[in-house]
PQR file with spaces between the fields and no chain letter, atoms N, CA, C, O and H, PARSE charges and radii, in Angstrom:
ATOM       1  N    UNK     1     -26.786   -1.005   25.466 -0.4000 1.5000
ATOM       2  CA   UNK     1     -25.570   -1.763   25.308 -0.0000 2.0000
ATOM       3  C    UNK     1     -25.878   -3.018   24.494  0.5500 1.7000
ATOM       4  O    UNK     1     -26.894   -3.678   24.715 -0.5500 1.4000
ATOM       5  N    UNK     2     -25.010   -3.332   23.571 -0.4000 1.5000
ATOM       6  CA   UNK     2     -25.308   -4.470   22.709 -0.0000 2.0000
ATOM       7  C    UNK     2     -24.933   -5.795   23.372  0.5500 1.7000
ATOM       8  O    UNK     2     -24.279   -5.823   24.414 -0.5500 1.4000
ATOM       9  H    UNK     2     -24.185   -2.796   23.391  0.4000 1.0000
ATOM      10  N    UNK     3     -25.346   -6.850   22.765 -0.4000 1.5000
ATOM      11  CA   UNK     3     -25.184   -8.187   23.332 -0.0000 2.0000
ATOM      12  C    UNK     3     -23.707   -8.578   23.433  0.5500 1.7000
ATOM      13  O    UNK     3     -23.297   -9.196   24.415 -0.5500 1.4000
ATOM      14  H    UNK     3     -25.877   -6.827   21.918  0.4000 1.0000
ATOM      15  N    UNK     4     -22.921   -8.227   22.442 -0.4000 1.5000
ATOM      16  CA   UNK     4     -21.496   -8.565   22.450 -0.0000 2.0000
ATOM      17  C    UNK     4     -20.780   -7.905   23.621  0.5500 1.7000
ATOM      18  O    UNK     4     -19.955   -8.541   24.277 -0.5500 1.4000
ATOM      19  H    UNK     4     -23.254   -7.724   21.644  0.4000 1.0000
ATOM      20  N    UNK     5     -21.082   -6.648   23.889 -0.4000 1.5000
ATOM      21  CA   UNK     5     -20.445   -5.944   25.001 -0.0000 2.0000
ATOM      22  C    UNK     5     -20.804   -6.586   26.333  0.5500 1.7000
ATOM      23  O    UNK     5     -19.954   -6.658   27.221 -0.5500 1.4000
ATOM      24  H    UNK     5     -21.752   -6.131   23.356  0.4000 1.0000
ATOM      25  N    UNK     6     -22.027   -7.051   26.497 -0.4000 1.5000
ATOM      26  CA   UNK     6     -22.428   -7.724   27.742 -0.0000 2.0000
ATOM      27  C    UNK     6     -21.676   -9.033   27.917  0.5500 1.7000
ATOM      28  O    UNK     6     -21.254   -9.364   29.025 -0.5500 1.4000
ATOM      29  H    UNK     6     -22.717   -6.993   25.776  0.4000 1.0000
ATOM      30  N    UNK     7     -21.506   -9.777   26.835 -0.4000 1.5000
ATOM      31  CA   UNK     7     -20.787  -11.046   26.915 -0.0000 2.0000
ATOM      32  C    UNK     7     -19.334  -10.800   27.298  0.5500 1.7000
ATOM      33  O    UNK     7     -18.780  -11.520   28.129 -0.5500 1.4000
ATOM      34  H    UNK     7     -21.849   -9.508   25.935  0.4000 1.0000
ATOM      35  N    UNK     8     -18.717   -9.794   26.702 -0.4000 1.5000
ATOM      36  CA   UNK     8     -17.326   -9.478   27.016 -0.0000 2.0000
ATOM      37  C    UNK     8     -17.199   -9.045   28.466  0.5500 1.7000
ATOM      38  O    UNK     8     -16.257   -9.451   29.147 -0.5500 1.4000
ATOM      39  H    UNK     8     -19.167   -9.209   26.027  0.4000 1.0000
ATOM      40  N    UNK     9     -18.111   -8.242   28.946 -0.4000 1.5000
ATOM      41  CA   UNK     9     -18.046   -7.748   30.313 -0.0000 2.0000
ATOM      42  C    UNK     9     -18.191   -8.889   31.320  0.5500 1.7000
ATOM      43  O    UNK     9     -17.516   -8.891   32.350 -0.5500 1.4000
ATOM      44  H    UNK     9     -18.876   -7.912   28.393  0.4000 1.0000
ATOM      45  N    UNK    10     -19.056   -9.849   31.039 -0.4000 1.5000
ATOM      46  CA   UNK    10     -19.278  -10.963   31.966 -0.0000 2.0000
ATOM      47  C    UNK    10     -18.135  -11.974   31.927  0.5500 1.7000
ATOM      48  O    UNK    10     -17.870  -12.637   32.931 -0.5500 1.4000
ATOM      49  H    UNK    10     -19.604   -9.848   30.203  0.4000 1.0000
ATOM      50  N    UNK    11     -17.467  -12.103   30.813 -0.4000 1.5000
ATOM      51  CA   UNK    11     -16.446  -13.146   30.635 -0.0000 2.0000
ATOM      52  C    UNK    11     -15.081  -12.542   30.324  0.5500 1.7000
ATOM      53  O    UNK    11     -14.462  -12.912   29.327 -0.5500 1.4000
ATOM      54  H    UNK    11     -17.681  -11.565   29.997  0.4000 1.0000
ATOM      55  N    UNK    12     -14.606  -11.631   31.148 -0.4000 1.5000
ATOM      56  CA   UNK    12     -13.335  -10.954   30.876 -0.0000 2.0000
ATOM      57  C    UNK    12     -12.167  -11.927   30.838  0.5500 1.7000
ATOM      58  O    UNK    12     -11.287  -11.806   29.986 -0.5500 1.4000
ATOM      59  H    UNK    12     -15.109  -11.330   31.958  0.4000 1.0000
ATOM      60  N    UNK    13     -12.152  -12.887   31.751 -0.4000 1.5000
ATOM      61  CA   UNK    13     -11.056  -13.859   31.781 -0.0000 2.0000
ATOM      62  C    UNK    13     -11.011  -14.703   30.527  0.5500 1.7000
ATOM      63  O    UNK    13      -9.938  -14.934   29.969 -0.5500 1.4000
ATOM      64  H    UNK    13     -12.867  -12.984   32.443  0.4000 1.0000
ATOM      65  N    UNK    14     -12.161  -15.163   30.081 -0.4000 1.5000
ATOM      66  CA   UNK    14     -12.214  -15.990   28.878 -0.0000 2.0000
ATOM      67  C    UNK    14     -11.814  -15.188   27.646  0.5500 1.7000
ATOM      68  O    UNK    14     -11.154  -15.707   26.745 -0.5500 1.4000
ATOM      69  H    UNK    14     -13.032  -14.975   30.534  0.4000 1.0000
ATOM      70  N    UNK    15     -12.213  -13.927   27.610 -0.4000 1.5000
ATOM      71  CA   UNK    15     -11.846  -13.075   26.474 -0.0000 2.0000
ATOM      72  C    UNK    15     -10.345  -12.837   26.463  0.5500 1.7000
ATOM      73  O    UNK    15      -9.726  -12.854   25.399 -0.5500 1.4000
ATOM      74  H    UNK    15     -12.748  -13.505   28.341  0.4000 1.0000
ATOM      75  N    UNK    16      -9.743  -12.613   27.645 -0.4000 1.5000
ATOM      76  CA   UNK    16      -8.296  -12.410   27.723 -0.0000 2.0000
ATOM      77  C    UNK    16      -7.551  -13.665   27.282  0.5500 1.7000
ATOM      78  O    UNK    16      -6.575  -13.576   26.537 -0.5500 1.4000
ATOM      79  H    UNK    16     -10.246  -12.599   28.509  0.4000 1.0000
ATOM      80  N    UNK    17      -7.998  -14.823   27.734 -0.4000 1.5000
ATOM      81  CA   UNK    17      -7.360  -16.078   27.344 -0.0000 2.0000
ATOM      82  C    UNK    17      -7.495  -16.317   25.839  0.5500 1.7000
ATOM      83  O    UNK    17      -6.539  -16.745   25.192 -0.5500 1.4000
ATOM      84  H    UNK    17      -8.791  -14.895   28.340  0.4000 1.0000
ATOM      85  N    UNK    18      -8.654  -16.048   25.290 -0.4000 1.5000
ATOM      86  CA   UNK    18      -8.859  -16.225   23.852 -0.0000 2.0000
ATOM      87  C    UNK    18      -7.976  -15.270   23.056  0.5500 1.7000
ATOM      88  O    UNK    18      -7.486  -15.622   21.983 -0.5500 1.4000
ATOM      89  H    UNK    18      -9.431  -15.700   25.816  0.4000 1.0000
ATOM      90  N    UNK    19      -7.774  -14.071   23.576 -0.4000 1.5000
ATOM      91  CA   UNK    19      -6.912  -13.106   22.892 -0.0000 2.0000
ATOM      92  C    UNK    19      -5.472  -13.584   22.881  0.5500 1.7000
ATOM      93  O    UNK    19      -4.779  -13.459   21.871 -0.5500 1.4000
ATOM      94  H    UNK    19      -8.172  -13.785   24.448  0.4000 1.0000
ATOM      95  N    UNK    20      -5.017  -14.134   24.007 -0.4000 1.5000
ATOM      96  CA   UNK    20      -3.643  -14.628   24.071 -0.0000 2.0000
ATOM      97  C    UNK    20      -3.443  -15.842   23.173  0.5500 1.7000
ATOM      98  O    UNK    20      -2.441  -15.933   22.464 -0.5500 1.4000
ATOM      99  H    UNK    20      -5.580  -14.236   24.828  0.4000 1.0000
ATOM     100  N    UNK    21      -4.376  -16.758   23.199 -0.4000 1.5000
ATOM     101  CA   UNK    21      -4.262  -17.963   22.375 -0.0000 2.0000
ATOM     102  C    UNK    21      -4.405  -17.612   20.901  0.5500 1.7000
ATOM     103  O    UNK    21      -3.729  -18.202   20.059 -0.5500 1.4000
ATOM     104  H    UNK    21      -5.190  -16.684   23.775  0.4000 1.0000
ATOM     105  N    UNK    22      -5.262  -16.673   20.581 -0.4000 1.5000
ATOM     106  CA   UNK    22      -5.461  -16.271   19.189 -0.0000 2.0000
ATOM     107  C    UNK    22      -4.278  -15.516   18.625  0.5500 1.7000
ATOM     108  O    UNK    22      -4.109  -15.466   17.407 -0.5500 1.4000
ATOM     109  H    UNK    22      -5.812  -16.193   21.265  0.4000 1.0000
ATOM     110  N    UNK    23      -3.452  -14.925   19.479 -0.4000 1.5000
ATOM     111  CA   UNK    23      -2.298  -14.171   19.013 -0.0000 2.0000
ATOM     112  C    UNK    23      -1.102  -15.033   18.683  0.5500 1.7000
ATOM     113  O    UNK    23      -0.164  -14.552   18.049 -0.5500 1.4000
ATOM     114  H    UNK    23      -3.589  -14.966   20.469  0.4000 1.0000
ATOM     115  N    UNK    24      -1.098  -16.287   19.088 -0.4000 1.5000
ATOM     116  CA   UNK    24       0.049  -17.163   18.868 -0.0000 2.0000
ATOM     117  C    UNK    24       0.345  -17.384   17.387  0.5500 1.7000
ATOM     118  O    UNK    24       1.519  -17.334   17.018 -0.5500 1.4000
ATOM     119  H    UNK    24      -1.860  -16.678   19.604  0.4000 1.0000
ATOM     120  N    UNK    25      -0.624  -17.621   16.522 -0.4000 1.5000
ATOM     121  CA   UNK    25      -0.299  -17.841   15.106 -0.0000 2.0000
ATOM     122  C    UNK    25       0.350  -16.633   14.428  0.5500 1.7000
ATOM     123  O    UNK    25       0.870  -16.764   13.320 -0.5500 1.4000
ATOM     124  H    UNK    25      -1.577  -17.661   16.822  0.4000 1.0000
ATOM     125  N    UNK    26       0.332  -15.480   15.057 -0.4000 1.5000
ATOM     126  CA   UNK    26       0.957  -14.306   14.463 -0.0000 2.0000
ATOM     127  C    UNK    26       2.474  -14.453   14.400  0.5500 1.7000
ATOM     128  O    UNK    26       3.131  -13.749   13.633 -0.5500 1.4000
ATOM     129  H    UNK    26      -0.090  -15.373   15.957  0.4000 1.0000
ATOM     130  N    UNK    27       3.039  -15.366   15.202 -0.4000 1.5000
ATOM     131  CA   UNK    27       4.481  -15.561   15.200 -0.0000 2.0000
ATOM     132  C    UNK    27       4.942  -16.526   14.116  0.5500 1.7000
ATOM     133  O    UNK    27       6.144  -16.736   13.954 -0.5500 1.4000
ATOM     134  H    UNK    27       2.505  -15.938   15.825  0.4000 1.0000
ATOM     135  N    UNK    28       4.028  -17.105   13.382 -0.4000 1.5000
ATOM     136  CA   UNK    28       4.383  -18.061   12.343 -0.0000 2.0000
ATOM     137  C    UNK    28       5.084  -17.343   11.196  0.5500 1.7000
ATOM     138  O    UNK    28       4.798  -16.182   10.905 -0.5500 1.4000
ATOM     139  H    UNK    28       3.051  -16.934   13.513  0.4000 1.0000
ATOM     140  N    UNK    29       6.001  -18.047   10.556 -0.4000 1.5000
ATOM     141  CA   UNK    29       6.732  -17.465    9.433 -0.0000 2.0000
ATOM     142  C    UNK    29       5.810  -17.361    8.223  0.5500 1.7000
ATOM     143  O    UNK    29       4.968  -18.229    7.989 -0.5500 1.4000
ATOM     144  H    UNK    29       6.233  -18.990   10.793  0.4000 1.0000
ATOM     145  N    UNK    30       5.980  -16.296    7.467 -0.4000 1.5000
ATOM     146  CA   UNK    30       5.171  -16.092    6.276 -0.0000 2.0000
ATOM     147  C    UNK    30       5.630  -16.989    5.140  0.5500 1.7000
ATOM     148  O    UNK    30       6.653  -17.664    5.254 -0.5500 1.4000
ATOM     149  H    UNK    30       6.663  -15.591    7.657  0.4000 1.0000
ATOM     150  N    UNK    31       4.888  -17.000    4.054 -0.4000 1.5000
ATOM     151  CA   UNK    31       5.270  -17.841    2.914 -0.0000 2.0000
ATOM     152  C    UNK    31       6.535  -17.316    2.245  0.5500 1.7000
ATOM     153  O    UNK    31       6.802  -16.115    2.263 -0.5500 1.4000
ATOM     154  H    UNK    31       4.058  -16.451    3.961  0.4000 1.0000
ATOM     155  N    UNK    32       7.305  -18.213    1.660 -0.4000 1.5000
ATOM     156  CA   UNK    32       8.554  -17.855    0.998 -0.0000 2.0000
ATOM     157  C    UNK    32       8.306  -17.746   -0.509  0.5500 1.7000
ATOM     158  O    UNK    32       8.057  -18.749   -1.178 -0.5500 1.4000
ATOM     159  H    UNK    32       7.088  -19.189    1.646  0.4000 1.0000
ATOM     160  N    UNK    33       8.374  -16.531   -1.030 -0.4000 1.5000
ATOM     161  CA   UNK    33       8.142  -16.286   -2.453 -0.0000 2.0000
ATOM     162  C    UNK    33       9.442  -16.062   -3.217  0.5500 1.7000
ATOM     163  O    UNK    33       9.418  -15.557   -4.339 -0.5500 1.4000
ATOM     164  H    UNK    33       8.576  -15.717   -0.487  0.4000 1.0000
ATOM     165  N    UNK    34      10.575  -16.431   -2.626 -0.4000 1.5000
ATOM     166  CA   UNK    34      11.856  -16.146   -3.273 -0.0000 2.0000
ATOM     167  C    UNK    34      12.008  -16.890   -4.603  0.5500 1.7000
ATOM     168  O    UNK    34      12.660  -16.383   -5.516 -0.5500 1.4000
ATOM     169  H    UNK    34      10.595  -16.842   -1.714  0.4000 1.0000
ATOM     170  N    UNK    35      11.427  -18.065   -4.725 -0.4000 1.5000
ATOM     171  CA   UNK    35      11.539  -18.784   -5.998 -0.0000 2.0000
ATOM     172  C    UNK    35      10.750  -18.088   -7.106  0.5500 1.7000
ATOM     173  O    UNK    35      11.132  -18.149   -8.275 -0.5500 1.4000
ATOM     174  H    UNK    35      10.898  -18.477   -3.983  0.4000 1.0000
ATOM     175  N    UNK    36       9.660  -17.435   -6.743 -0.4000 1.5000
ATOM     176  CA   UNK    36       8.872  -16.719   -7.749 -0.0000 2.0000
ATOM     177  C    UNK    36       9.517  -15.390   -8.116  0.5500 1.7000
ATOM     178  O    UNK    36       9.562  -15.018   -9.289 -0.5500 1.4000
ATOM     179  H    UNK    36       9.349  -17.386   -5.793  0.4000 1.0000
ATOM     180  N    UNK    37      10.015  -14.674   -7.113 -0.4000 1.5000
ATOM     181  CA   UNK    37      10.572  -13.351   -7.378 -0.0000 2.0000
ATOM     182  C    UNK    37      11.971  -13.420   -7.965  0.5500 1.7000
ATOM     183  O    UNK    37      12.433  -12.441   -8.551 -0.5500 1.4000
ATOM     184  H    UNK    37       9.979  -14.976   -6.160  0.4000 1.0000
ATOM     185  N    UNK    38      12.660  -14.544   -7.825 -0.4000 1.5000
ATOM     186  CA   UNK    38      14.003  -14.669   -8.385 -0.0000 2.0000
ATOM     187  C    UNK    38      13.961  -14.675   -9.910  0.5500 1.7000
ATOM     188  O    UNK    38      14.935  -14.280  -10.551 -0.5500 1.4000
ATOM     189  H    UNK    38      12.285  -15.339   -7.348  0.4000 1.0000
ATOM     190  N    UNK    39      12.872  -15.107  -10.488 -0.4000 1.5000
ATOM     191  CA   UNK    39      12.765  -15.187  -11.941 -0.0000 2.0000
ATOM     192  C    UNK    39      12.460  -13.838  -12.590  0.5500 1.7000
ATOM     193  O    UNK    39      12.537  -13.714  -13.812 -0.5500 1.4000
ATOM     194  H    UNK    39      12.081  -15.428   -9.967  0.4000 1.0000
ATOM     195  N    UNK    40      12.117  -12.835  -11.797 -0.4000 1.5000
ATOM     196  CA   UNK    40      11.752  -11.530  -12.341 -0.0000 2.0000
ATOM     197  C    UNK    40      12.940  -10.590  -12.226  0.5500 1.7000
ATOM     198  O    UNK    40      13.528  -10.445  -11.155 -0.5500 1.4000
ATOM     199  H    UNK    40      12.055  -12.935  -10.804  0.4000 1.0000
ATOM     200  N    UNK    41      13.286   -9.959  -13.331 -0.4000 1.5000
ATOM     201  CA   UNK    41      14.343   -8.952  -13.326 -0.0000 2.0000
ATOM     202  C    UNK    41      13.695   -7.609  -13.024  0.5500 1.7000
ATOM     203  O    UNK    41      13.046   -7.014  -13.884 -0.5500 1.4000
ATOM     204  H    UNK    41      12.808  -10.077  -14.201  0.4000 1.0000
ATOM     205  N    UNK    42      13.878   -7.138  -11.798 -0.4000 1.5000
ATOM     206  CA   UNK    42      13.191   -5.924  -11.377 -0.0000 2.0000
ATOM     207  C    UNK    42      13.760   -4.670  -12.033  0.5500 1.7000
ATOM     208  O    UNK    42      13.121   -3.618  -12.001 -0.5500 1.4000
ATOM     209  H    UNK    42      14.406   -7.621  -11.100  0.4000 1.0000
ATOM     210  N    UNK    43      14.940   -4.761  -12.623 -0.4000 1.5000
ATOM     211  CA   UNK    43      15.492   -3.614  -13.335 -0.0000 2.0000
ATOM     212  C    UNK    43      14.612   -3.216  -14.509  0.5500 1.7000
ATOM     213  O    UNK    43      14.362   -2.031  -14.728 -0.5500 1.4000
ATOM     214  H    UNK    43      15.459   -5.616  -12.650  0.4000 1.0000
ATOM     215  N    UNK    44      14.146   -4.198  -15.259 -0.4000 1.5000
ATOM     216  CA   UNK    44      13.277   -3.896  -16.399 -0.0000 2.0000
ATOM     217  C    UNK    44      11.895   -3.449  -15.932  0.5500 1.7000
ATOM     218  O    UNK    44      11.251   -2.624  -16.579 -0.5500 1.4000
ATOM     219  H    UNK    44      14.349   -5.160  -15.081  0.4000 1.0000
ATOM     220  N    UNK    45      11.445   -3.999  -14.804 -0.4000 1.5000
ATOM     221  CA   UNK    45      10.140   -3.596  -14.274 -0.0000 2.0000
ATOM     222  C    UNK    45      10.185   -2.138  -13.843  0.5500 1.7000
ATOM     223  O    UNK    45       9.266   -1.373  -14.135 -0.5500 1.4000
ATOM     224  H    UNK    45      11.968   -4.670  -14.279  0.4000 1.0000
ATOM     225  N    UNK    46      11.252   -1.750  -13.150 -0.4000 1.5000
ATOM     226  CA   UNK    46      11.386   -0.360  -12.704 -0.0000 2.0000
ATOM     227  C    UNK    46      11.481    0.568  -13.908  0.5500 1.7000
ATOM     228  O    UNK    46      10.885    1.645  -13.909 -0.5500 1.4000
ATOM     229  H    UNK    46      11.999   -2.371  -12.913  0.4000 1.0000
ATOM     230  N    UNK    47      12.221    0.163  -14.924 -0.4000 1.5000
ATOM     231  CA   UNK    47      12.332    0.978  -16.136 -0.0000 2.0000
ATOM     232  C    UNK    47      10.970    1.167  -16.794  0.5500 1.7000
ATOM     233  O    UNK    47      10.642    2.268  -17.238 -0.5500 1.4000
ATOM     234  H    UNK    47      12.705   -0.712  -14.923  0.4000 1.0000
ATOM     235  N    UNK    48      10.188    0.119  -16.858 -0.4000 1.5000
ATOM     236  CA   UNK    48       8.859    0.215  -17.466 -0.0000 2.0000
ATOM     237  C    UNK    48       7.945    1.127  -16.657  0.5500 1.7000
ATOM     238  O    UNK    48       7.201    1.923  -17.229 -0.5500 1.4000
ATOM     239  H    UNK    48      10.454   -0.775  -16.497  0.4000 1.0000
ATOM     240  N    UNK    49       7.994    1.019  -15.334 -0.4000 1.5000
ATOM     241  CA   UNK    49       7.149    1.870  -14.487 -0.0000 2.0000
ATOM     242  C    UNK    49       7.545    3.331  -14.646  0.5500 1.7000
ATOM     243  O    UNK    49       6.677    4.197  -14.753 -0.5500 1.4000
ATOM     244  H    UNK    49       8.599    0.373  -14.869  0.4000 1.0000
ATOM     245  N    UNK    50       8.839    3.615  -14.662 -0.4000 1.5000
ATOM     246  CA   UNK    50       9.288    4.999  -14.839 -0.0000 2.0000
ATOM     247  C    UNK    50       8.927    5.533  -16.224  0.5500 1.7000
ATOM     248  O    UNK    50       8.595    6.710  -16.361 -0.5500 1.4000
ATOM     249  H    UNK    50       9.544    2.911  -14.575  0.4000 1.0000
ATOM     250  N    UNK    51       8.988    4.686  -17.247 -0.4000 1.5000
ATOM     251  CA   UNK    51       8.609    5.125  -18.591 -0.0000 2.0000
ATOM     252  C    UNK    51       7.128    5.473  -18.654  0.5500 1.7000
ATOM     253  O    UNK    51       6.748    6.470  -19.268 -0.5500 1.4000
ATOM     254  H    UNK    51       9.258    3.730  -17.135  0.4000 1.0000
ATOM     255  N    UNK    52       6.299    4.665  -18.027 -0.4000 1.5000
ATOM     256  CA   UNK    52       4.860    4.956  -18.009 -0.0000 2.0000
ATOM     257  C    UNK    52       4.586    6.235  -17.232  0.5500 1.7000
ATOM     258  O    UNK    52       3.754    7.046  -17.638 -0.5500 1.4000
ATOM     259  H    UNK    52       6.607    3.856  -17.528  0.4000 1.0000
ATOM     260  N    UNK    53       5.289    6.418  -16.107 -0.4000 1.5000
ATOM     261  CA   UNK    53       5.112    7.646  -15.329 -0.0000 2.0000
ATOM     262  C    UNK    53       5.524    8.864  -16.145  0.5500 1.7000
ATOM     263  O    UNK    53       4.866    9.902  -16.089 -0.5500 1.4000
ATOM     264  H    UNK    53       5.965    5.758  -15.778  0.4000 1.0000
ATOM     265  N    UNK    54       6.611    8.741  -16.905 -0.4000 1.5000
ATOM     266  CA   UNK    54       7.050    9.856  -17.745 -0.0000 2.0000
ATOM     267  C    UNK    54       6.023   10.162  -18.827  0.5500 1.7000
ATOM     268  O    UNK    54       5.757   11.327  -19.122 -0.5500 1.4000
ATOM     269  H    UNK    54       7.146    7.897  -16.951  0.4000 1.0000
ATOM     270  N    UNK    55       5.447    9.123  -19.417 -0.4000 1.5000
ATOM     271  CA   UNK    55       4.423    9.345  -20.438 -0.0000 2.0000
ATOM     272  C    UNK    55       3.197   10.046  -19.866  0.5500 1.7000
ATOM     273  O    UNK    55       2.512   10.785  -20.574 -0.5500 1.4000
ATOM     274  H    UNK    55       5.663    8.176  -19.177  0.4000 1.0000
ATOM     275  N    UNK    56       2.923    9.817  -18.599 -0.4000 1.5000
ATOM     276  CA   UNK    56       1.759   10.455  -17.984 -0.0000 2.0000
ATOM     277  C    UNK    56       2.048   11.896  -17.568  0.5500 1.7000
ATOM     278  O    UNK    56       1.149   12.736  -17.608 -0.5500 1.4000
ATOM     279  H    UNK    56       3.479    9.217  -18.024  0.4000 1.0000
ATOM     280  N    UNK    57       3.282   12.199  -17.170 -0.4000 1.5000
ATOM     281  CA   UNK    57       3.577   13.519  -16.619 -0.0000 2.0000
ATOM     282  C    UNK    57       4.041   14.517  -17.687  0.5500 1.7000
ATOM     283  O    UNK    57       3.844   15.721  -17.519 -0.5500 1.4000
ATOM     284  H    UNK    57       4.013   11.517  -17.138  0.4000 1.0000
ATOM     285  N    UNK    58       4.645   14.048  -18.772 -0.4000 1.5000
ATOM     286  CA   UNK    58       5.187   14.968  -19.783 -0.0000 2.0000
ATOM     287  C    UNK    58       4.117   15.878  -20.382  0.5500 1.7000
ATOM     288  O    UNK    58       4.372   17.077  -20.501 -0.5500 1.4000
ATOM     289  H    UNK    58       4.805   13.070  -18.909  0.4000 1.0000
ATOM     290  N    UNK    59       2.941   15.390  -20.763 -0.4000 1.5000
ATOM     291  CA   UNK    59       1.927   16.319  -21.295 -0.0000 2.0000
ATOM     292  C    UNK    59       1.483   17.368  -20.271  0.5500 1.7000
ATOM     293  O    UNK    59       1.196   18.509  -20.634 -0.5500 1.4000
ATOM     294  H    UNK    59       2.734   14.416  -20.666  0.4000 1.0000
ATOM     295  N    UNK    60       1.427   16.989  -19.010 -0.4000 1.5000
ATOM     296  CA   UNK    60       1.033   17.950  -17.978 -0.0000 2.0000
ATOM     297  C    UNK    60       2.090   19.031  -17.804  0.5500 1.7000
ATOM     298  O    UNK    60       1.763   20.209  -17.666 -0.5500 1.4000
ATOM     299  H    UNK    60       1.660   16.062  -18.714  0.4000 1.0000
ATOM     300  N    UNK    61       3.353   18.632  -17.810 -0.4000 1.5000
ATOM     301  CA   UNK    61       4.441   19.607  -17.675 -0.0000 2.0000
ATOM     302  C    UNK    61       4.496   20.507  -18.905  0.5500 1.7000
ATOM     303  O    UNK    61       4.731   21.709  -18.780 -0.5500 1.4000
ATOM     304  H    UNK    61       3.619   17.674  -17.922  0.4000 1.0000
ATOM     305  N    UNK    62       4.286   19.942  -20.081 -0.4000 1.5000
ATOM     306  CA   UNK    62       4.298   20.749  -21.304 -0.0000 2.0000
ATOM     307  C    UNK    62       3.156   21.762  -21.296  0.5500 1.7000
ATOM     308  O    UNK    62       3.346   22.913  -21.689 -0.5500 1.4000
ATOM     309  H    UNK    62       4.096   18.966  -20.182  0.4000 1.0000
ATOM     310  N    UNK    63       1.979   21.344  -20.853 -0.4000 1.5000
ATOM     311  CA   UNK    63       0.852   22.281  -20.761 -0.0000 2.0000
ATOM     312  C    UNK    63       1.109   23.379  -19.751  0.5500 1.7000
ATOM     313  O    UNK    63       0.787   24.541  -19.998 -0.5500 1.4000
ATOM     314  H    UNK    63       1.824   20.409  -20.534  0.4000 1.0000
ATOM     315  N    UNK    64       1.693   23.018  -18.602 -0.4000 1.5000
ATOM     316  CA   UNK    64       2.021   24.022  -17.588 -0.0000 2.0000
ATOM     317  C    UNK    64       3.040   25.017  -18.139  0.5500 1.7000
ATOM     318  O    UNK    64       2.913   26.223  -17.929 -0.5500 1.4000
ATOM     319  H    UNK    64       1.956   22.074  -18.401  0.4000 1.0000
ATOM     320  N    UNK    65       4.057   24.504  -18.849 -0.4000 1.5000
ATOM     321  CA   UNK    65       5.074   25.381  -19.429 -0.0000 2.0000
ATOM     322  C    UNK    65       4.492   26.304  -20.487  0.5500 1.7000
ATOM     323  O    UNK    65       4.856   27.477  -20.560 -0.5500 1.4000
ATOM     324  H    UNK    65       4.160   23.524  -19.019  0.4000 1.0000
ATOM     325  N    UNK    66       3.590   25.780  -21.305 -0.4000 1.5000
ATOM     326  CA   UNK    66       2.965   26.611  -22.337 -0.0000 2.0000
ATOM     327  C    UNK    66       2.135   27.719  -21.702  0.5500 1.7000
ATOM     328  O    UNK    66       2.147   28.850  -22.188 -0.5500 1.4000
ATOM     329  H    UNK    66       3.293   24.827  -21.246  0.4000 1.0000
ATOM     330  N    UNK    67       1.422   27.418  -20.633 -0.4000 1.5000
ATOM     331  CA   UNK    67       0.640   28.453  -19.944 -0.0000 2.0000
ATOM     332  C    UNK    67       1.549   29.522  -19.354  0.5500 1.7000
ATOM     333  O    UNK    67       1.217   30.707  -19.384 -0.5500 1.4000
ATOM     334  H    UNK    67       1.412   26.499  -20.239  0.4000 1.0000
ATOM     335  N    UNK    68       2.699   29.109  -18.814 -0.4000 1.5000
ATOM     336  CA   UNK    68       3.649   30.083  -18.255 -0.0000 2.0000
ATOM     337  C    UNK    68       4.203   30.990  -19.348  0.5500 1.7000
ATOM     338  O    UNK    68       4.272   32.206  -19.173 -0.5500 1.4000
ATOM     339  H    UNK    68       2.969   28.147  -18.790  0.4000 1.0000
ATOM     340  N    UNK    69       4.597   30.404  -20.471 -0.4000 1.5000
ATOM     341  CA   UNK    69       5.155   31.199  -21.569 -0.0000 2.0000
ATOM     342  C    UNK    69       4.111   32.168  -22.098  0.5500 1.7000
ATOM     343  O    UNK    69       4.420   33.335  -22.338 -0.5500 1.4000
ATOM     344  H    UNK    69       4.541   29.415  -20.613  0.4000 1.0000
ATOM     345  N    UNK    70       2.879   31.703  -22.285 -0.4000 1.5000
ATOM     346  CA   UNK    70       1.820   32.598  -22.749 -0.0000 2.0000
ATOM     347  C    UNK    70       1.538   33.688  -21.716  0.5500 1.7000
ATOM     348  O    UNK    70       1.227   34.824  -22.075 -0.5500 1.4000
ATOM     349  H    UNK    70       2.629   30.755  -22.090  0.4000 1.0000
ATOM     350  N    UNK    71       1.647   33.346  -20.457 -0.4000 1.5000
ATOM     351  CA   UNK    71       1.462   34.350  -19.408 -0.0000 2.0000
ATOM     352  C    UNK    71       2.547   35.415  -19.445  0.5500 1.7000
ATOM     353  O    UNK    71       2.275   36.594  -19.218 -0.5500 1.4000
ATOM     354  H    UNK    71       1.900   32.424  -20.165  0.4000 1.0000
ATOM     355  N    UNK    72       3.787   34.995  -19.734 -0.4000 1.5000
ATOM     356  CA   UNK    72       4.884   35.963  -19.829 -0.0000 2.0000
ATOM     357  C    UNK    72       4.701   36.874  -21.039  0.5500 1.7000
ATOM     358  O    UNK    72       4.980   38.071  -20.977 -0.5500 1.4000
ATOM     359  H    UNK    72       4.007   34.037  -19.918  0.4000 1.0000
ATOM     360  N    UNK    73       4.226   36.290  -22.143 -0.4000 1.5000
ATOM     361  CA   UNK    73       4.033   37.079  -23.362 -0.0000 2.0000
ATOM     362  C    UNK    73       2.903   38.081  -23.171  0.5500 1.7000
ATOM     363  O    UNK    73       3.030   39.243  -23.555 -0.5500 1.4000
ATOM     364  H    UNK    73       3.999   35.318  -22.193  0.4000 1.0000
ATOM     365  N    UNK    74       1.798   37.637  -22.580 -0.4000 1.5000
ATOM     366  CA   UNK    74       0.653   38.526  -22.379 -0.0000 2.0000
ATOM     367  C    UNK    74       0.944   39.573  -21.313  0.5500 1.7000
ATOM     368  O    UNK    74       0.449   40.699  -21.367 -0.5500 1.4000
ATOM     369  H    UNK    74       1.695   36.693  -22.268  0.4000 1.0000
ATOM     370  N    UNK    75       1.754   39.176  -20.352 -0.4000 1.5000
ATOM     371  CA   UNK    75       2.114   39.860  -19.232 -0.0000 2.0000
ATOM     372  C    UNK    75       1.998   41.104  -18.706  0.5500 1.7000
ATOM     373  O    UNK    75       2.483   41.355  -17.603 -0.5500 1.4000
ATOM     374  H    UNK    75       2.157   38.262  -20.308  0.4000 1.0000
């Protein structure tokens, strides 16, 4: 058994109290990024992401289609 496990076993009350006290900051409000995100037009960002995705997938779909057509011809 390692040293940490022995300490936890001997000091269960202190570990429980530390866990409760350590959990309190989790209720704090997160940072507000609305001023930063308000300046970005997400419509253009989404359009750019979809355009890049299309550029990546079109050659794969074209290759798959060409293999299917050649398979039908050889068939």
